[in-house]
Structures are given as structure tokens and as C-alpha cells.
N, C-alpha and C positions, 0 to 999 in steps of 0.2 A: 681593318685587315686582321685576319687571324694568323697567329704564328705557326710556321711549319718549317721543316728543315730537310725536305727531300733533296736528293742530289741535284735534280734539275730545276727545283722550285726556288722562288724568291725567299729571302729571309724577311719575316715580319716581326720586328722586335716587340717583346712584351712591354706593357706599360711600366712595370716595375724595373725591368732591365734597362729600358731606354731612359727612364728617369734617373736611375743610379748613374748611368754612363754620362748623362747630361750634367748632373751635379758634379761629378768628378771632373769633367772637362772644363766647366766654368771655373772651378777652383784652381785647376791646373793652369789655365790661361790668365788667371788673376794673380796667383801667388808664385808660381814656379817659372812660367814663361809668359811674361806680361804681353797681352794682346792689345794692339792698337787697331782701330777700324776707321777706314776712310770711305766716304760715299754711302754710308748706311741709308741715307734718305732716298737714295736712288732705287732701292729695292721695290718692285711692284707689290701691290696688295694681294693679287691673285697668283695662281700657279705660274712658275717660270722654270726655265732650264738654266741652271747655274754652271758655267764653264770656267775653268781656271787652269793655270799651269799645275804641274804635278811632280813633286820631288820627294814626297815623304808620306808615310802612313798617317802622319798627324794632320794631313791636309783637310780631310773631310771633317774631322773634329774642329779644326780651326774655322772652316767655312761656316759650319752650323752654329758654332758659338758666336761668330761675328754677326750673324743675322739677328741674333736676339730672339729667335723663334724656337718653338719646341722641336727637339730632334726628331720626334715622331712624325713631323710634318715634312720630312725629307726622305727620299729614297736615293741611294747611290746606285748608279748603273755600273756594276763592277764586273771585272773579267771572270768568267765562269771557271777558267782553269786555275785561278788563284783562290777564289772565295768558296767554290763549290766542290772541288775535287780533293781537298785535304780535310780529313775528319777533324783534325786539331783546329784548323781555321774555322770550320763550320761551327764547332762547339763553342769557340771563343766569341765569334762575331755575331752569330744569329740571335742571341738574347738581347744584343745591345743596339743594333742598327738595322734599318730596312735596306736590303740589298737586292737588286734585280739583276739576274745574270745576263751577260752578253758575251758571245764568243769574240775572240780578237779578230777573226776573219769570218763573220757570220754569213751563212747561206740564207736564201730567201725564207726558208721555214723558220730558222732560228731567229732571224730578225723580226719576222712577223709575230712570233711568240713573245719576244721582248717588248715590242711596241704595244701588244695587247695588254701585257702586264702593267706597263707604264700608264696606259689609258685607264685601266681599272683602279690603279692607285690614285690617280688624279681625281677621277670621278667619285671615289668613295671617301677620300680624305681632304680634297682640295689642296693637297700638298704640292711640293715642288721636287724637281729632280736635280741630281748632281752628276755631271759627266765630265770626264777629263779628255779633251780632244787629242792629247798626245798618245793616249792609249796605254801608257805605262809610266812608271816613275822615272824621272831623269836621274842618271847615276851621278851627275856632277852639279846638279842645280840649274843647268842651262836649259832654257825652253827648247823643246824639240819641235819638228814639223807636225802640224795638226793633221789628223786624219779627217775624212769627210763625214764621219758618223754624226758629229754634232749638228751639221747642217741637215742631214737626213731626219734626225729626231725633231728638230724644230719645225721642219716642213710637215712631217707626218702628224705631229701632235698639236701643231698650231700654237706653240708656246713662244713667248718672247725669250730671247737669250740674254742673260745677265753675265757680262764678262767680269772676271775677278782675277786679281793677282795676289799670290801668297808669297810673302817674303819672310825668311827666317826658319821655316820648317826643315829645310835641307840641312841647316846647321844643328838644329836640336835633335833631329831624328832622320839621318840620311839613310839611303837604301843600304841594307845589310846591318844596320844598327838596331839593337833590341831595347836598349835602355836610353830614354831621352836625356839630353843635356839641358842645362839651364840656358836661357837666352831669350831675347825679345822676338816677337812675331808680329807681322803687320798683314792685314787683309785689306785690299783696296777693291771696292766695287765700282763698276763703270755704268754708264747709261745703257739701258736696255736696247737691244738691237731688234727692231721690229722686222718681221718677215716681209721681205719685198716680193711683190707679185712677179710672176714669170713674165719677162718682157717679150714683146713680139720678136719671134725668130730665135729666142734664147732656149736652149735645151735644158732639161732638168739637171744635167751634169754641170752645165755652166752656172746655173743658179746655185747649186751646192758649192761650187768653187768660189763664187763671189761671196757667199755667206762666210765661208772659212777664211777668205782673205780679209774680210771686214772684222771678223772675230780676232784673227791674229793681230791685226793692227791695233785693235782696241786694247788687247791684253798687253801688247808690247808698250803701248803708251802708259798703261797703268804701271808697268814695270819700271818705267823711267821716273816714277814718283813725282809727276808733274802736277798733282792735285794741290789745291790750296791748303796751307797748314791749318786754317781754321776749320777744315772739314775733319780733322783728325780727332778721334774720341777714344775713350777707353771702351771696354767690352760693354755693349748695350744691355740694358735690363731685358729679361725675357718678356715677350709680348703675350 
């Protein structure tokens, strides 16, 4: 993927910028905010849609670091009004991360364009996508109601959904905070949710609702911290 920074275009991070950002994040989550990872073995080998709670700008860095994979193999589906309409944010983020724009309330044309960009990224890189079903950061760290977008993306793209729960990023870098504080962070990955076929008599809307309900249950279970302690590990080495 080639880098570009047009107002309505995706950000494709350069190899140098992405590598520097990845190195910084791995050091940050090893030395400054120790990162523990649970369920790393549950990650699929192929492309997937990674969905988690969202309470901090540190979430994407924590998720990518926790996978142990190259940051360039991920693209964040990010709000166009935040990432693409501020020149300051564009200049800061575009060299570091792959970001695909999505409107918070997308119409058919905007949604189609976003899905096409996602397909192109997956086909050309074999990478995975990060999507926050809440749609925005939680101001208090509490998980908010999920929007149906995650279900639509997994259906249209044919990707398994990997649920994840991030604990601690709200404390180290809450909404409105510019400088991170020291503190531990944990990322828990759950079992992939395979796309269920449309049942007889079930409408596409019902199918999306069932997927979101299943995803919500999975992430709330991860939030309860019910995984075995033997699954906890430090930051995995890059694959």
C-alpha cells in the first residue's frame, strides 16, 4: 500500500514511520506501562476483524503490540471527523499507522467506499482490521452500547471476529489527557466468532443484531477476567 494523506483518503504508513512507531510502542509497553497478554494463542493466522472496548488513544497501540505482529499488518477503521479533518492529526498519525476512514453515521456511498478500501488492504497485504464497536472512546472507562457496524463489516468482508478487552489504558491515557501516566495494561483475546449463516426466516438486520449480541457477551466475559492465569504472558515477540 502506498502512503497518501488526502482528506478523504486512507492513511498508509511508511515502512520507516511504522517501524519507528512500533519500536517505540514495544518499549513503552515493556518499560513504562507493562503489558500483559492473555489468549494470544487464539489469534487466527489469516486476516481477521479485531474488536474491543475503547477508552483511550493508547488502545490501538496496545492491541497491535499484544498481537506480536507487524503494525503494518493492521489498519484501523477510524472516524473520519477525527483523523481526517484535522491537519494536525493527519500530519501526526499518517506516517505512523494505517487508518481507513469511516463516517460515524455513514450513508450507502461512504460505507461502500470504506468496505472497498478494507478489501483492497486485505487483498494486498493479508493484514487485519481494528474496529471499535462503541464508535468512540468511553469518557469513564465503562463499556458503552455497541453499534451494528462491526457485524456489517464481518458479513461484508467475510472475516472472523476476534473479541478483545483492554484493561488499564483508561487509567494511563484517559480521554482529554495528552501525557500518558505510568501503570499496567492488560489485553485479553477471546475465541474467534465465526460468521453464522443467515437462518431461515431471519432478516439481515436480525443477523447483525445477533452478531453484536454475541460480540458484546464475549467482550464482557473477557472484562470479567475469567481466563486461566496460566494463559497470561508478557508482550509476545514480533512474528
